C-alpha positions as CSV (number, residue, x, y, z in Angstrom):
1,M,116.7,-7.2,72.6
2,K,117.1,-10.9,71.9
3,T,119.1,-11.6,68.8
4,S,117.6,-14.0,66.3
5,R,119.4,-17.1,65.1
6,I,119.7,-15.6,61.6
7,G,121.4,-12.5,62.8
8,I,123.8,-14.5,64.9
9,K,124.8,-16.7,62.0
10,I,125.3,-13.7,59.7
11,S,127.5,-11.9,62.3
12,Y,129.6,-15.0,62.8
13,T,130.1,-15.4,59.0
14,I,131.2,-11.7,58.6
15,G,133.5,-12.0,61.5
16,Y,135.2,-15.1,60.0
17,I,135.6,-13.2,56.7
18,L,137.2,-10.1,58.4
19,A,139.5,-12.3,60.4
20,A,140.7,-14.1,57.3
21,G,141.1,-10.8,55.5
22,L,143.2,-9.3,58.2
23,L,145.4,-12.3,58.3
24,A,145.9,-12.1,54.6
25,I,146.7,-8.3,54.8
26,F,149.3,-8.8,57.5
27,G,150.9,-11.6,55.6
28,A,151.1,-9.6,52.4
29,F,152.6,-6.6,54.3
30,Y,155.5,-8.7,55.5
31,F,156.1,-10.1,52.0
32,F,155.7,-7.0,49.8
33,H,156.1,-3.9,52.0
34,D,154.7,-1.6,49.3
35,S,151.5,0.3,48.5
36,F,149.6,-2.9,47.4
37,A,149.3,-3.8,51.0
38,A,147.8,-0.5,51.9
39,V,145.3,-0.8,49.1
40,I,144.3,-4.2,50.3
41,T,144.0,-3.0,53.9
42,I,141.7,-0.1,52.9
43,S,139.6,-2.5,50.8
44,M,139.2,-4.9,53.6
45,I,138.2,-2.2,56.0
46,T,135.7,-0.8,53.6
47,F,134.2,-4.3,53.0
48,A,134.0,-4.9,56.7
49,S,132.2,-1.6,57.3
50,V,129.7,-2.5,54.5
51,M,129.1,-6.0,56.0
52,A,128.6,-4.5,59.4
53,G,125.9,-2.2,58.0
54,V,124.3,-5.1,56.2
55,T,124.3,-7.1,59.5
56,F,122.7,-4.3,61.3
57,V,120.0,-3.9,58.6
58,I,119.3,-7.6,58.6
59,Q,119.0,-7.7,62.3
60,K,116.6,-4.8,62.5
61,K,114.5,-5.3,59.4
62,L,114.4,-9.1,59.1
63,S,115.7,-11.0,62.0
64,E,113.9,-9.2,64.8
65,P,110.5,-9.1,63.0
66,L,110.8,-12.8,62.1
67,H,111.6,-13.5,65.8
68,E,108.4,-11.5,66.8
69,I,106.4,-13.5,64.3
70,V,107.8,-16.8,65.6
71,R,107.1,-15.7,69.2
72,Y,103.5,-14.7,68.2
73,I,102.9,-18.1,66.6
74,N,104.2,-19.9,69.6
75,D,101.8,-17.8,71.8
76,V,98.7,-18.3,69.5
77,P,97.1,-21.2,71.5
78,S,97.1,-19.0,74.6
79,A,95.7,-16.0,72.7
80,D,92.6,-17.7,71.3
81,N,93.9,-17.3,67.7
82,R,93.6,-13.5,67.9
83,V,96.3,-10.9,67.3
84,E,97.6,-9.4,70.5
85,E,97.7,-5.7,69.7
86,A,99.9,-4.9,72.7
87,R,102.7,-7.1,71.5
88,I,102.5,-6.5,67.8
89,G,102.2,-2.7,68.0
90,D,100.9,-0.5,65.4
91,K,98.1,-2.0,63.3
92,N,99.3,-0.1,60.2
93,T,102.6,-1.9,60.0
94,E,103.3,-4.7,57.7
95,L,104.1,-6.9,60.6
96,Y,100.5,-6.7,61.8
97,E,99.2,-7.6,58.4
98,I,101.6,-10.6,58.2
99,C,100.5,-11.8,61.5
100,G,96.8,-11.4,60.6
101,A,97.3,-13.4,57.4
102,I,99.1,-16.1,59.3
103,N,96.3,-16.2,61.9
104,T,93.8,-16.7,59.0
105,I,95.8,-19.5,57.6
106,I,96.0,-21.2,60.9
107,E,92.2,-20.9,61.4
108,R,91.6,-22.4,58.0
109,I,94.0,-25.2,58.7
110,N,92.3,-25.9,61.9
111,D,88.9,-25.9,60.3
112,A,90.1,-28.2,57.5
113,S,91.6,-30.5,60.1
114,I,88.3,-30.7,62.0
115,L,86.3,-31.3,58.8
116,L,88.8,-34.0,57.8
117,N,88.5,-35.7,61.2
118,K,84.7,-35.6,61.0
119,R,84.8,-37.1,57.5
120,K,87.1,-39.9,58.7
121,V,84.8,-40.6,61.6
122,I,81.8,-40.8,59.3
123,E,83.7,-43.1,57.0
124,L,84.6,-45.4,59.9
125,Q,81.0,-45.3,61.1
126,T,79.8,-46.1,57.7
127,V,82.1,-49.1,57.3
128,N,81.2,-50.2,60.8
129,Q,77.5,-50.1,60.3
130,I,77.6,-52.0,57.0
131,S,79.9,-54.5,58.7
132,M,77.4,-54.9,61.5
133,A,74.7,-55.4,58.9
134,M,76.7,-58.2,57.2
135,S,77.5,-59.9,60.5
136,A,73.8,-59.7,61.6
137,R,72.8,-61.4,58.3
138,F,69.8,-59.2,57.6
139,N,67.6,-60.1,54.7
140,L,68.3,-58.3,51.5
141,E,65.5,-55.7,51.9
142,E,66.9,-54.7,55.3
143,V,70.4,-54.4,54.0
144,L,69.4,-52.3,51.0
145,K,67.4,-50.0,53.2
146,L,70.3,-49.6,55.6
147,I,72.7,-48.8,52.7
148,I,70.4,-46.1,51.2
149,D,69.8,-44.5,54.6
150,L,73.5,-44.3,55.2
151,A,74.1,-42.7,51.8
152,T,71.4,-40.2,52.4
153,N,72.6,-39.2,55.9
154,V,76.4,-39.3,55.2
155,L,76.1,-37.2,52.0
156,D,73.4,-34.9,53.5
157,A,71.2,-35.7,50.4
158,R,67.6,-34.9,50.1
159,Y,66.8,-37.7,47.5
160,S,68.5,-41.0,47.0
161,S,67.8,-44.4,45.4
162,L,69.5,-47.8,45.0
163,M,68.9,-49.9,41.9
164,L,69.9,-53.5,41.3
165,L,70.6,-55.2,38.0
166,D,68.2,-57.9,36.8
167,E,70.5,-60.1,34.7
168,D,67.6,-61.8,32.9
169,T,66.2,-58.5,31.5
170,N,69.4,-56.5,31.6
171,E,67.5,-53.8,33.4
172,L,68.0,-51.7,36.5
173,T,65.0,-51.6,38.9
174,I,64.7,-49.4,42.0
175,K,64.7,-51.5,45.2
176,V,64.8,-48.8,47.9
177,S,64.7,-45.0,47.9
178,N,64.4,-41.9,50.1
179,G,62.1,-39.2,48.9
180,M,60.6,-41.1,45.9
181,A,57.0,-42.1,45.5
182,E,56.1,-45.8,45.6
183,E,54.3,-45.8,42.3
184,I,57.4,-44.3,40.6
185,M,59.7,-46.9,42.1
186,K,57.5,-49.7,40.6
187,K,57.4,-48.2,37.1
188,V,61.1,-47.2,36.6
189,R,63.0,-49.8,34.6
190,I,66.3,-48.6,33.0
191,K,68.1,-50.6,30.3
192,V,71.8,-50.9,30.8
193,G,73.6,-48.3,28.6
194,Q,70.6,-46.0,28.5
195,G,70.3,-42.8,30.6
196,I,72.6,-41.7,33.4
197,A,72.2,-44.7,35.7
198,G,72.3,-47.1,32.7
199,T,75.5,-45.6,31.4
200,V,77.2,-45.8,34.8
201,A,76.1,-49.4,35.0
202,Y,77.4,-50.1,31.5
203,E,80.8,-48.4,32.0
204,G,81.3,-49.3,35.6
205,K,82.6,-45.8,36.5
206,P,81.1,-43.3,38.9
207,Y,79.7,-40.0,37.7
208,L,79.7,-36.7,39.5
209,S,77.9,-33.7,38.0
210,T,77.9,-30.2,39.5
211,N,75.3,-29.0,37.1
212,I,73.3,-31.5,34.9
213,E,72.1,-28.7,32.6
214,Q,75.7,-27.8,31.7
215,D,76.9,-31.4,31.6
216,P,78.4,-32.2,28.1
217,R,77.3,-35.8,28.3
218,F,73.8,-35.4,29.7
219,K,72.4,-32.0,28.8
220,K,68.9,-32.0,30.2
221,A,66.7,-29.9,32.3
222,A,67.1,-30.5,36.1
223,N,64.2,-31.7,38.0
224,P,62.4,-28.6,39.3
225,K,62.0,-30.1,42.8
226,F,65.8,-30.2,43.2
227,D,67.3,-27.1,44.8
228,T,70.6,-27.8,43.2
229,K,71.5,-29.4,39.8
230,S,74.3,-31.5,41.3
231,F,74.2,-35.3,41.7
232,I,76.3,-38.5,42.0
233,V,75.6,-41.9,40.5
234,F,78.0,-44.6,41.7
235,P,78.2,-48.2,40.5
236,I,78.0,-51.0,43.0
237,K,80.6,-53.5,41.9
238,L,81.4,-57.0,43.0
239,A,84.7,-58.4,41.6
240,E,84.5,-55.8,38.7
241,K,81.0,-56.9,38.0
242,V,78.3,-54.2,38.3
243,I,75.3,-55.4,40.3
244,G,73.6,-52.1,40.8
245,V,74.0,-48.3,41.2
246,I,73.4,-45.7,44.0
247,S,72.1,-42.3,43.1
248,V,72.1,-39.2,45.4
249,N,70.6,-35.9,44.5
250,D,70.2,-32.4,46.0
251,K,72.2,-31.6,49.1
252,K,70.1,-30.3,52.0
253,S,72.8,-27.7,52.6
254,H,72.3,-26.4,49.0
255,D,75.9,-27.1,48.3
256,I,77.1,-29.1,45.3
257,F,78.6,-32.5,45.6
258,T,82.4,-32.6,45.7
259,Q,85.2,-35.1,45.1
260,S,85.3,-35.8,48.8
261,D,81.6,-36.8,48.6
262,L,82.5,-39.1,45.7
263,D,85.3,-40.7,47.7
264,L,83.0,-41.3,50.6
265,L,80.3,-42.9,48.3
266,N,83.1,-45.1,46.9
267,I,83.7,-46.5,50.4
268,L,80.0,-47.0,51.0
269,A,79.4,-48.7,47.5
270,S,82.3,-51.1,48.1
271,Q,81.0,-52.2,51.4
272,A,77.5,-52.3,50.1
273,A,78.5,-54.7,47.3
274,V,79.8,-57.2,49.9
275,A,76.8,-56.8,52.1
276,I,74.3,-57.3,49.2
277,D,76.2,-60.4,48.0
278,N,76.3,-61.9,51.5
279,S,72.6,-61.2,51.9
280,R,71.8,-62.8,48.6
281,L,73.9,-65.9,49.5
282,Y,72.2,-66.1,52.8
283,Q,68.7,-65.8,51.3
284,Q,69.6,-68.4,48.6
285,A,70.7,-70.8,51.4
286,E,67.5,-70.1,53.4
287,K,65.5,-70.7,50.2
288,K,67.3,-73.9,49.5
289,V,66.6,-75.1,53.0
290,E,63.0,-74.1,52.7
291,E,62.7,-75.9,49.4
292,L,64.2,-79.0,50.8
293,E,61.9,-78.9,53.8
294,M,58.9,-78.3,51.4
295,L,60.0,-81.2,49.3
296,F,60.3,-83.5,52.3
297,S,57.0,-82.4,53.7
298,A,55.3,-82.8,50.3
299,S,56.8,-86.2,49.9
300,K,55.7,-87.3,53.4
301,V,52.1,-86.1,52.7
302,M,52.0,-87.7,49.3
303,S,53.3,-91.0,50.6
304,S,50.5,-91.1,53.1
305,I,47.7,-90.7,50.5
306,L,46.5,-93.7,48.6
307,D,43.4,-92.2,47.0
308,V,44.5,-91.2,43.5
309,S,42.1,-88.3,43.1
310,M,43.1,-86.8,46.5
311,L,46.7,-87.4,45.7
312,L,46.5,-85.7,42.4
313,R,44.9,-82.6,44.0
314,Q,47.6,-82.5,46.7
315,V,50.4,-82.8,44.2
316,L,49.0,-80.1,42.0
317,E,48.3,-77.6,44.9
318,T,51.8,-78.1,46.3
319,C,53.4,-77.5,42.9
320,I,51.4,-74.3,42.3
321,H,52.2,-73.0,45.8
322,I,55.9,-73.8,45.6
323,V,56.5,-71.6,42.5
324,F,53.9,-69.0,43.3
325,A,51.9,-69.8,40.1
326,K,48.3,-68.9,39.3
327,A,46.8,-72.2,38.3
328,G,47.6,-75.7,37.1
329,M,46.4,-79.1,36.0
330,I,47.4,-82.7,35.9
331,L,46.8,-84.8,32.8
332,L,47.1,-88.6,32.8
333,F,47.6,-90.7,29.7
334,N,44.7,-92.8,28.5
335,E,45.9,-95.8,26.5
336,N,42.5,-96.3,24.9
337,S,42.1,-92.8,23.5
338,M,45.9,-92.2,23.2
339,Q,45.4,-88.8,24.8
340,F,46.5,-87.0,27.9
341,E,43.2,-86.2,29.8
342,V,42.7,-83.7,32.6
343,K,42.2,-85.5,35.9
344,T,42.3,-82.5,38.3
345,S,42.8,-78.7,38.1
346,H,43.3,-75.9,40.5
347,G,42.8,-72.1,40.1
348,P,40.5,-69.9,38.0
349,I,39.9,-72.5,35.3
350,D,36.5,-73.3,33.7
351,A,35.0,-76.6,34.7
352,R,34.5,-77.6,31.1
353,C,38.3,-77.9,30.8
354,T,38.2,-81.2,32.6
355,Y,35.9,-82.8,30.1
356,E,37.0,-81.0,26.9
357,F,40.7,-80.2,26.9
358,R,43.0,-83.0,25.7
359,I,46.6,-83.3,24.4
360,D,47.2,-86.0,21.8
361,K,50.2,-88.3,22.2
362,N,51.3,-87.6,18.6
363,S,51.1,-83.8,19.1
364,D,54.4,-81.8,19.1
365,I,54.5,-81.5,22.9
366,G,53.3,-85.0,23.4
367,E,56.0,-86.5,21.2
368,R,58.8,-84.4,22.8
369,M,57.6,-85.4,26.3
370,V,57.5,-89.1,25.4
371,R,60.9,-89.0,23.7
372,D,62.9,-86.7,26.0
373,L,61.1,-86.8,29.3
374,N,62.3,-83.2,29.8
375,A,60.4,-80.2,31.2
376,E,59.6,-77.3,28.9
377,V,58.7,-73.6,29.6
378,V,56.2,-72.5,27.0
379,S,55.7,-68.8,26.2
380,N,53.5,-67.1,23.6
381,I,50.7,-69.4,24.3
382,D,48.4,-68.1,21.6
383,E,51.0,-69.1,19.0
384,N,51.5,-72.6,20.4
385,I,49.3,-75.1,18.6
386,D,49.2,-77.5,21.5
387,F,48.0,-75.0,24.1
388,A,46.1,-72.4,22.0
389,D,42.8,-73.9,22.9
390,L,43.7,-74.0,26.6
391,T,43.2,-70.2,26.8
392,N,39.5,-70.6,26.2
393,Y,39.2,-72.2,29.6
394,L,41.5,-70.0,31.6
395,K,39.9,-67.0,33.4
396,F,43.1,-64.9,33.3
397,M,45.8,-63.8,30.9
398,V,48.6,-66.3,30.6
399,K,52.3,-65.5,30.7
400,Q,54.0,-68.9,30.7
401,I,53.3,-72.6,31.2
402,I,55.7,-75.1,32.7
403,C,55.0,-78.5,31.1
404,M,56.5,-81.1,33.3
405,P,56.5,-84.8,32.4
406,L,55.2,-87.4,34.9
407,H,57.1,-90.6,34.3
408,S,57.8,-93.9,36.1
409,K,60.5,-96.3,35.0
410,Q,61.2,-94.2,31.9
411,K,57.5,-94.4,30.8
412,L,55.5,-91.2,30.5
413,T,52.3,-91.6,32.5
414,G,51.1,-88.0,32.5
415,M,51.8,-84.2,32.4
416,L,51.9,-81.5,35.0
417,L,51.0,-78.0,33.7
418,I,51.8,-75.1,35.9
419,I,50.5,-71.7,34.6
420,S,51.5,-68.2,35.5
421,E,49.5,-65.0,35.1
422,A,50.6,-62.1,32.7
423,N,51.5,-59.8,35.6
424,Q,53.7,-62.4,37.5
425,N,57.4,-62.8,37.2
426,S,58.8,-65.2,34.6
427,F,59.5,-68.8,35.7
428,T,63.2,-69.3,36.6
429,M,65.4,-72.4,36.1
430,N,65.2,-72.9,39.8
431,D,61.4,-73.2,39.6
432,V,61.8,-75.8,36.8
433,N,64.4,-77.8,38.9
434,L,62.2,-77.6,42.0
435,L,59.1,-78.9,40.1
436,S,61.2,-81.6,38.4
437,A,62.3,-83.0,41.8
438,L,58.8,-82.9,43.1
439,S,57.2,-84.3,40.0
440,S,59.6,-87.2,39.8
441,Q,58.6,-88.2,43.3
442,A,55.0,-87.5,42.6
443,A,55.0,-89.8,39.5
444,V,56.2,-92.7,41.6
445,V,53.6,-92.1,44.3
446,I,50.8,-91.7,41.8
447,E,51.7,-94.9,40.1
448,N,51.8,-96.7,43.5
449,A,48.4,-95.2,44.4
450,R,46.9,-96.3,41.1
451,L,48.2,-99.9,41.7
452,Y,46.8,-99.7,45.2
453,E,43.5,-98.5,43.9
454,G,43.4,-101.3,41.4
455,M,44.0,-103.8,44.2
456,K,41.4,-102.1,46.3
457,D,38.9,-102.2,43.5
458,Q,39.6,-105.9,43.0
459,F,39.2,-106.4,46.8
460,L,35.9,-104.5,46.8
461,S,34.7,-106.4,43.8
462,T,35.5,-109.7,45.5
463,I,33.6,-108.5,48.6
464,R,30.7,-107.4,46.4
465,V,30.5,-110.8,44.8
466,A,30.4,-112.3,48.3
467,T,27.7,-109.9,49.5
468,N,25.7,-110.2,46.3
469,A,25.8,-114.0,46.6
470,L,24.6,-113.6,50.2
471,E,21.8,-111.3,49.2
472,F,20.9,-113.3,46.1
473,K,19.6,-116.0,48.4
474,D,16.8,-113.6,49.5
475,A,15.2,-111.5,46.9
476,Y,14.0,-109.0,49.5
477,T,17.6,-108.1,50.6
478,S,19.0,-107.8,47.1
479,G,20.9,-104.6,46.6
480,H,20.7,-103.7,50.3
481,S,24.5,-103.1,50.8
482,E,24.7,-100.9,47.7
483,R,21.8,-98.8,48.9
484,V,23.1,-98.5,52.4
485,T,26.4,-97.4,50.9
486,E,24.8,-94.7,48.9
487,Y,22.8,-93.3,51.9
488,A,25.8,-93.4,54.2
489,V,28.0,-91.5,51.7
490,L,25.3,-88.9,51.2
491,L,25.0,-88.3,54.9
492,A,28.8,-88.2,55.3
493,K,29.0,-85.6,52.6
494,E,26.2,-83.6,54.2
495,I,28.2,-83.1,57.3
496,N,31.3,-82.2,55.2
497,L,33.6,-85.1,56.2
498,P,36.9,-85.2,54.5
499,H,37.1,-87.2,51.3
500,E,39.4,-89.8,52.7
501,I,37.0,-90.5,55.6
502,I,34.0,-90.7,53.2
503,E,35.9,-93.4,51.2
504,H,36.5,-95.4,54.4
505,I,32.8,-95.1,55.3
506,R,31.9,-96.3,51.7
507,Q,34.0,-99.4,52.2
508,A,32.5,-100.1,55.6
509,A,29.0,-99.7,54.3
510,I,29.7,-102.2,51.5
511,L,31.1,-104.7,54.0
512,H,28.8,-104.0,56.9
513,D,26.8,-107.3,56.6
514,I,29.7,-109.5,55.5
515,G,29.4,-111.4,58.8
516,K,26.1,-112.9,57.7
517,I,28.2,-115.3,55.7
518,G,28.7,-117.1,59.1
519,I,24.9,-117.2,59.9
520,S,22.8,-120.1,58.9
521,E,20.9,-119.7,55.7
522,T,17.8,-121.0,57.4
523,I,17.8,-118.1,59.9
524,L,18.6,-115.5,57.2
525,T,15.7,-116.6,54.9
526,K,13.1,-117.3,57.6
527,K,9.8,-115.6,56.7
528,G,8.3,-115.3,60.2
529,R,9.4,-113.8,63.5
530,L,12.7,-115.0,64.9
531,T,12.9,-116.8,68.2
532,D,15.1,-115.4,70.9
533,E,17.7,-118.0,70.2
534,E,17.7,-117.2,66.5
535,F,17.8,-113.5,67.2
536,A,20.8,-114.0,69.5
537,T,22.5,-115.9,66.7
538,I,21.9,-113.3,64.1
539,K,23.2,-110.6,66.5
540,L,26.6,-112.3,66.2
541,H,27.0,-111.2,62.5
542,P,28.9,-107.8,63.3
543,A,31.5,-109.7,65.4
544,I,31.7,-112.4,62.8
545,G,32.3,-109.8,60.1
546,D,35.0,-108.2,62.2
547,S,36.7,-111.6,62.5
548,I,36.5,-112.2,58.7
549,V,38.2,-108.9,57.8
550,E,40.8,-109.1,60.7
551,P,43.6,-110.4,58.4
552,M,42.9,-107.7,55.8
553,V,44.7,-104.3,55.9
554,L,41.7,-102.1,56.5
555,H,41.5,-98.7,58.0
556,P,40.1,-98.7,61.6
557,I,37.1,-96.7,60.4
558,V,36.2,-99.5,58.1
559,K,36.6,-102.2,60.8
560,A,34.6,-100.1,63.3
561,G,31.8,-99.6,60.7
562,I,31.5,-103.4,60.3
563,R,31.6,-104.2,64.0
564,N,29.6,-101.4,65.5
565,H,26.8,-100.5,63.1
566,H,24.2,-102.1,65.4
567,E,25.3,-100.1,68.5
568,R,22.6,-97.8,69.9
569,W,23.0,-94.2,71.3
570,D,21.5,-95.3,74.6
571,G,24.0,-98.2,75.0
572,R,21.5,-101.1,74.4
573,G,23.0,-102.1,71.1
574,Y,25.4,-104.9,70.2
575,P,28.0,-106.4,70.2
576,D,30.0,-104.1,72.5
577,G,27.2,-102.1,74.2
578,L,28.8,-98.8,73.3
579,A,26.8,-95.6,74.0
580,G,26.8,-92.0,72.7
581,E,30.0,-90.8,71.2
582,Q,31.8,-94.0,72.2
583,I,30.3,-95.3,69.0
584,P,32.6,-94.5,66.1
585,L,31.2,-91.8,63.8
586,G,31.3,-94.1,60.7
587,A,29.3,-96.7,62.5
588,R,26.6,-94.2,63.6
589,I,26.2,-93.0,60.0
590,I,25.9,-96.6,58.7
591,A,23.3,-97.4,61.4
592,I,21.1,-94.6,60.2
593,A,21.6,-95.6,56.5
594,D,20.9,-99.3,57.3
595,S,17.7,-98.4,59.2
596,Y,16.5,-96.0,56.4
597,D,16.8,-98.8,53.8
598,A,14.9,-101.2,56.1
599,M,12.1,-98.7,56.7
600,T,11.7,-97.8,53.0
601,S,11.8,-101.3,51.6
602,N,8.8,-103.6,51.1
603,R,8.6,-106.6,53.4
604,P,6.5,-109.8,53.2
605,Y,4.7,-108.7,56.4
606,R,4.4,-104.9,55.5
607,D,4.8,-102.4,52.8
608,A,7.5,-99.7,52.8
609,L,6.8,-96.9,55.3
610,G,5.7,-93.5,54.0
611,M,8.3,-90.8,54.1
612,D,6.4,-88.8,56.7
613,K,6.5,-91.9,58.9
614,V,10.2,-92.4,58.2
615,Y,10.9,-88.8,59.2
616,N,8.9,-89.2,62.5
617,E,10.7,-92.5,63.3
618,F,14.1,-90.9,63.0
619,I,13.2,-87.9,65.1
620,R,11.4,-90.1,67.7
621,C,14.4,-92.5,68.0
622,G,17.1,-89.8,68.0
623,G,18.8,-89.9,71.3
624,S,17.8,-93.6,72.0
625,Q,18.7,-95.6,68.9
626,F,20.3,-93.0,66.8
627,D,22.8,-90.1,67.2
628,P,20.2,-87.2,67.6
629,T,22.3,-84.7,65.7
630,L,22.9,-87.0,62.8
631,A,19.3,-88.1,62.7
632,E,18.1,-84.5,62.5
633,I,20.6,-83.7,59.7
634,F,19.6,-86.9,57.8
635,V,15.9,-86.0,58.0
636,K,16.6,-82.4,56.7
637,M,18.6,-83.9,53.9
638,L,15.9,-86.3,53.0
639,R,13.3,-83.6,52.9
640,R,15.4,-81.4,50.6
641,I,16.2,-84.3,48.3
642,N,12.6,-85.5,48.1
643,N,11.4,-81.9,47.4
644,I,13.9,-81.6,44.5
645,G,12.8,-85.1,43.3
646,A,9.1,-84.1,43.4
647,V,9.8,-81.0,41.3
648,A,11.9,-83.1,38.9
649,V,9.1,-85.7,38.5
650,E,6.5,-83.0,37.8
651,K,8.8,-81.4,35.3
652,K,9.4,-84.8,33.7
653,E,5.7,-85.4,33.3
654,D,5.2,-82.1,31.6
655,E,8.0,-82.8,29.2
656,Q,6.6,-86.2,28.4
657,Q,3.3,-84.7,27.5
658,A,5.0,-82.1,25.3
659,A,7.4,-84.4,23.6
660,S,6.8,-87.6,21.6
661,Q,9.9,-89.2,23.1
662,A,10.5,-89.4,26.8
663,P,13.8,-87.9,28.0
664,A,16.6,-90.0,29.5
665,P,16.4,-90.9,33.2
666,Q,17.7,-88.2,35.6
667,Q,21.3,-89.0,36.6
668,N,23.7,-87.7,39.3
669,T,27.1,-86.5,38.4
670,D,28.5,-89.9,39.4
671,G,26.1,-91.7,37.0
672,K,23.7,-93.0,39.7
673,T,20.0,-92.5,39.9
674,P,19.1,-89.8,42.4
675,M,18.3,-90.9,45.9
676,S,14.8,-89.4,45.7
677,V,13.9,-91.7,42.9
678,I,15.4,-94.8,44.6
679,S,14.0,-94.3,48.1
680,S,10.8,-92.4,47.8
681,P,7.7,-94.6,48.6
682,A,6.0,-92.7,45.7
683,T,7.9,-95.0,43.4
684,S,8.6,-98.7,44.0
685,E,11.2,-98.9,41.2
686,R,14.5,-100.1,42.4
687,K,18.0,-99.3,41.1
688,D,18.5,-102.9,40.2
689,G,15.0,-103.2,38.7
690,A,13.4,-105.2,41.6
691,S,9.9,-104.2,42.5
692,G,10.4,-104.6,46.2
693,A,12.7,-105.9,48.9
694,A,12.0,-107.9,52.0
695,Q,13.3,-106.7,55.4
696,P,15.9,-109.0,56.9
697,P,14.5,-111.1,59.8
698,E,16.4,-109.2,62.5
699,K,15.0,-106.0,61.1
700,A,11.5,-107.3,61.8
701,K,12.4,-107.6,65.4
702,E,14.2,-104.3,65.5
703,N,11.2,-102.5,64.0
704,A,9.1,-103.7,66.9
705,E,11.4,-101.5,69.0
706,L,10.9,-98.5,66.6
707,K,7.1,-98.9,66.8
């Protein structure tokens, strides 16, 4: 039998001692030669015998069994971790029990090693997935969903949620969850310091509970839907600052959460904090780029609009859209009334607001705006004396109003009011800064547009003076350009042309006969039929008009309306002989309006045509002289307007009979007398008070074509 190392060492030690003893005995024998030596010798022999017995016992009872155990342990991998009965012997011996215990210990160590390796793999996978999310620069919602899914899968949880801290309200709100209803997510708002999640956020320390009902800090009944009462709530911290918490509940395996679960969630929360911060920074950068692009786009659009009304609407709609508000309005300062008056509004606002709501310059908000030129965010609208009346015109509950000054060269010219609804988020400082940048630019553009409009009004006034002077020479043509303008604008609105194009058509209609300045007064005022030579001369007036306005900065639509309003659909018109859709739309519209005024005006050689005759002429000449589609639309419009006018006249007569004082003349929203009263042959009363108007000489010849 093989001797163990322990037995060998003991035997060697005893041998050394015996050898030393014998040497000592022999030495003493030579020195003393008496009985003492015999005693020593006997003692040494006895000691040696005892030690020999001890060595034998150690070898049999300790060294050899230990050797067998070592041999068994060395053979374990080849024995599939099972006791080899043939080697160990009797199962009833202590050796068998020792080996069995060792086998169990080995199995547990192996299991723990496998579990630890799995945990390490999971940890590495978790870190890797979050790192991939950060490098991919997902948006915040995607990153949060990834984090909560990882927490749920890694910890084998049935329910989980991730809450972020709203620094403005100091509340935690659920952003993503697994196993939680959507309506619950929207309702839950937890104050920092309150409840389990609030306490974790306040203290910045994780919390692991094996049983919430027995927890000394949070003694409460467990949710009955949870199989276990164990949970973990872990803070998400960025540079020691809590930005949210992760909660996991109820393991699918029905086990309780352990310290190893807590350690794993610690790794995930640390990585999550970095991922969330990166996503926020990325989104902020994207938002900033989007805002700059929006500002640039809005600036470009605003700079291209010179009509003040259209510009105000564009500015307002852009401002409402950019901060996701509900409604808004722009007020401009009126130096005569010393009030800020509503010029345009957008959103669910009563139309009366435009005419009734005002802000005095000497009001609290007015004085602050004039003095400081700084924006204000107004809350508690009902308690604000300057805006309390505004709620009467708003068709929704108001949360806040941003009051933004519009100023140019340090002079307040107006106010921009942006209004949010009660269920919307509060305005942020970023919203205010964004509107401030946009309003500063808008104020300059609005001021430029107002200056341009003033110049345009002066220009049009000058042109009106010229056309009026021209028409004044002939009583029958007085007011012709004004009436043609009104008819052309009505037809343009009927076909839903954009406001900007309608304004160009308005200018063209006013100027359409400006070229007659270059025609001899003798021809223009001639009572009889024109000669061919005279008619050829008067046909030059569109080209002359185009030459007159050539140096002016006019839109192409305006110039085309002046030059081409005598073109015909069949190509037989002048001066360019254009046909069909080659003729600019504005010129086609003015041609119809011009002819309508000629047909419905009294002439020295005939009375105004009846409306039925007018309708028939337009239908008959559609496709030859006029654009057939426009002619049909114009006739339908005339029928509708005249029917309304007839009802209005009948109602007016009834009211005159019933009242002692006649009511005021019917007015359109723009302050002009309705077209049905102006143009209907049933009444010869003109807008300018004239009883009739003569047809221009060239119209006498043109009407020969119509008839």
